[in-house]
N, C-alpha and C positions, 0 to 999 in steps of 0.2 A: 066311707067305703075305702077299702084298700085297693091299690092298683099296682100292677107290675108294668113298669115302663122304662124307657131309656133316659139316662141323665148324661148330658154332655160334660166331659172333662177334657183336659188337655189344653194346649196353647192355641193361640190364634193361628189359623191356617194349618193346624195339625189336629184334626178332630179325633177324639176317642170317646167311647161311651161306656157307661156302666148300666147294667140292668139292675134296677132297685125296686124294692117294695116300699111304697110310700102311701100316705093318705092322699086321696084324690084332690083334697082342698089345697095341698101344698103345690106351689108353682114348680115347674121343672127346674128353674134356676135357683130355688131357695136353698138347696143343699141338704134339706132335711129328708131323711129316709130311715126305715126301720132295719133293713137288711140288704146287703149287696148279694145279688143272685147271679152275677156273671159280668162279662165284659165283651165289647165289640170294637174292633179296630178296622175301620173301613179302608184305610190305606193298605194295610197288610192283608185284608180280607179274612181276618181271624175273628171267629165268634165262639166264645166259651161260655155256655150257660149251664148252671147247676139244675138239671132237669128234675131231680128228685125234690129239691126244695121248692121249685116252681110248682110242681104238681101238688106238693103239700099245701102251699098257700092257696092254690086254686080250689082245692078241696075245702079249705076254710072259708071260701067266699070271695077271694081276691079276684078282681077282673084284670084282663090283659088289655094293653093298648093295641091298636091295630097293627103297628109295626112289630111289636113283640109277638103277637099272634102269628104273623107271617113268618118271622124268624123261627119260631118253635115248630111250625109245620114243616119248614124246610129241613130242619135238623131232626125230624121224626120224633120229637118229644111229645107232641100231641097230634091228633088226627083231625082232619076236617078240611074245609075249603079256605083258601086265602081270601082276605078281605081287601077290597080296593081302598087304599088309604090316600090316593091322590084326590085333590079337591075337584069338585065338579066345575067344568069349564062353562063360563057364560058365553052365549053367542055374541059375536062381535057386532057392534052397531056402527053405522056410517055416521060421519060428522053431522050431516044435515038432520038426521034423526035425533041426535043428542041435543042439538041447538033447538029443535022444535019442542023438545020436552021441557026445556028451561023456560 
């Protein structure tokens, strides 16, 4: 299955990202992709995505990652509700409860 997601590029402590079309089986750090669909620089706050190409690939069946989905809604490329991409937080347990479980 094809997926549109962010791929980190740039040096240590200087993040920059590419929006790429890749197979979902490829890891994010593998460097393998089919097409570059845009860039995102979080330090400068710049996000440039090729909306037409992204819509083209979505029409062909490509899925969006949660973060890409939210970026595209913010830039009015697609419509819909944003997705919560933060992990679900587990309730904290006291030390006595943890020791009792062991």
